[in-house]
N, C-alpha and C positions, 0 to 999 in steps of 0.2 A: 631576548628573545624569548617568548613565555612560548611553550609548550602546542603540540599543537592542541586542538579542543580537545579529541578521543583518543590519544597516546595514548599504550597501549588497553586502549580498549577493542573486545573484539562480538564482531553484530552477524548476523545472520540475516540477509538480505530478501525475504521473497519475493519471485515480480520482477528481478533486477536488470531486463531482457533491454527492456524499451522504457518511454517515456518517462515518468516519476520513479518510480524503482532502481530504473537507471542515473539516474543525476543521484541521486541519493545514494547508488553507490560508490560512487565517485568523489562525495564528499568527503564519502568517509574515508575511504582512502584516505583523499586530502586532507582529512584533519587528526590522522595516526591512529585514521583506526586496522586491526588483521577485521577482513571479511569477507565470508561465504555466501557464495549468490546461490538462490537457486531460478532455476529457469524453463518452463519445458518448448522451446523454441529450440532447434539445432542449430540454424545458420547466428541466429542472436547467445546464445553459449558460446561459438565458436569466434565471434564478437567483443565477447565481454575480454578472451580468455586474451586477443592480441590487443589489445582495444588499453583493457587494466590487467598487466603479468603478477601483481602483488594478488591476487585474489583468487581463491575457488572457486571451481563454476562444477556443479550440480546440478542436469539436467533431467528432468523429469517434472510431471505434474502433480502444484502443489496441494494436489484436490487427494489427492493419495497420502495415508498416512505413513507408512513404509517412503518414501522420498522422504515426509518431513524428515521424519529420526532419523533416515541416511544424514542427508545436512547438516545435525547437530551431533551428528559420529563423527561427523567432519571438521565438526566448527575443536570438539574435544581433543581431537590427533595432532590437529597440524597446532587449534593453541589455548588444550588444557580447561578448557572451558569454553562460558560465554556468558556477556552481560548484557547487550542487545539483540531482540528479535524486532524487525525491522517488517510489514507486513505491504503489500503492494501491487494483489494479485487481483483482477477483477474484469467485469466484459458491460457491453450496455445493449442498452433493447430502444435504442431511439421511435424514447418520444412516444414508444410503442404501447397507446394508450389499453385498457387490458379485456374493451371487446370488438379494441383493431385484432388480437390474437386470436388466430385461426383455432377454433374448437378440439379438432385433429392435433395440434403441433401444445396445446395449454402446461401439457403435464410435463414432458417432454421439456419444453423452456422455463418452467416455475424450477424444476433438477436444476438442469443445466445449470441457470443464475443461483441458485443458493446457495450447490455446490461451490461454483467458484469465487463469489466474491464472500460467503460465509462459513463454509461446509472446510474453506483448508482456511481461512482466518481459525480456527477452533483447529486440525490437527498439528498447524503450526503451534502455538499454543500448547498446546498437551504435548511435543514436541520436545518442549523448548526448557517447556519448568520447570521440571529439574535442577538445570545447567540455572539459568534464571534465578531458581531458589538461593543456590550457594552462592551466587554470584553477590545477588542483592540485585540484582541484575532490573532490567526495564521492558517496556513489551510498549512498541511503536503501532497502530491500527490506524487505515486507514481509511477515514466515512469520505461527503459528500457534503460541499453546499444542499446537496436532494435534501436531502439528511433532517434538513430546517427552515424549505424552501422549496414552493412550489411550481411546477412545470421543467422542474432538469434532469427528467428524465423519466419515462411509465415509470408503471403501476407499478412492472415486475424489481425494474433498477430502482427504486424508491423505495420498494420496500424494503431489498438485501439492505440497503447501505443505512436507512432504521435499526432495522437488524444488528448491523456491525457498532454504530452508534450506542446501543443491549446491551452488545457483548462487553462494546468500555464500559460499561457501569456496574455492571456489573463482574468483569473480575481487576475491578478496583478495587471494587466491595472487599471481595472473596479474598483476595493475597494478598490487602497492607497485614501488615507493614515489610514484607519483606519482598514481594516484586511490585514494585510502580506499574501504570494503566493510563498510559495518551492518546490520542488522537490529534492527527490533520486530517481539515475535512476542505481541501479543495476545492477550490470555485473551473472556473471555465478554464483552460488548459489545451495551450499550444505543443504541440508538435507531440502527444500522448501517443498516437497512431490506438487509442483504445477500441478496439473489435470489436460485432455485433455477437450473438449469441447464435449459434449452428443452429441451434433446433425455429430460431426461427430465419433463416435464410440469410439470415447478418452476418453471417462468420469473415464474410471478404471489404467487411465498406467498418469503413475508418471512420473516428472520431480527427478530420482533423481534414483542412480545405485550405483556397488561396483568401477565403472571405471568413472566416474562421480569430481572427487572431480583431478582426477590425468588427466583426460581431461582438463577440467577450469584451474587450473594451466598450462597448457601446449599456453595455449592458448592470455596469456598478460603475458604483461615487468615482471610485482614484481613478477610470475611467486607462490602467489596463491592464494588458492582455498578457496574461504571467505561464510565467512557463515550465516547468521539470524543476531548474535546478533554481528561482525562487519559491517553486516549495520547498525543498531541499532542506534552506536555512532553519525549518521549523522542525524538522523529522530531526536537525541535526541537536536543535536545541533539547526539542524534550530527549535524547539519548544520553546528554551531556552529564556532568554535576548541577550547573547551574539550575536543572531543572530539576535538584532533588526533594524539593517541599510540592512538589503537584503530581499531584496522581487523582487520577480521572477525571482531565480535564485534554478541550480538545483548540487548537487556537487553529481558527479558522483562516486560512492563508488564501484568502477569495475576492481582494479586489475591492471590499467595502462590501459584499455583497447583502449581507443585516442590515444596515440600517437603510433601503432606499425602499420605501413604504410604496 
């Protein structure tokens, strides 16, 4: 029997408490990786510890540089380094058009959306880079089909995902050949519990519901409503030696949305 795909590999999964990040952490553990997880929500941290007892969980806000440095320190202390950084942190704007954002809320909403969706990724990369350079490791970012097709979010959310798309290209160029940098661009996903921006009054709203699966399936050529578990396979491939010849690449795990006219 062959060894697990990530046997002996060390991974840091930021935003591992639910949705795609949780599925990635579970898949990586199943494939032999030693995983450190970062999650802000205390209840989600406790659930991670109970459900995946082999991983180390760092509770904290990924928008803070110190939290990311602490997580990398845990990788170093527990596993003598790091091979893969996966970033799955994000919030949504629930399709809010730019002119529908109240004037007195715009600056706060802009800062919050870009801090969570973009700055946290940059903090994660900055903290992880010394270890990734030592190991010849890789980074897997999370984009979105909204970075390629209109109508998948409002102006703020779409702009942040374009920024992550640009970050992937810039990092892949700057870090080659030492560190590979790729992304997954998921389409609509069931079970993510993706929350909205607090500055827009959407932090108690979640992108899910009884009709979401049917709605997602109706919008894509494959007629599928994908889950975090479905997307996790793309992250696994990009983190593994199977993709050793790939950098600057994005995998579109979106049910074929890109070919729809």
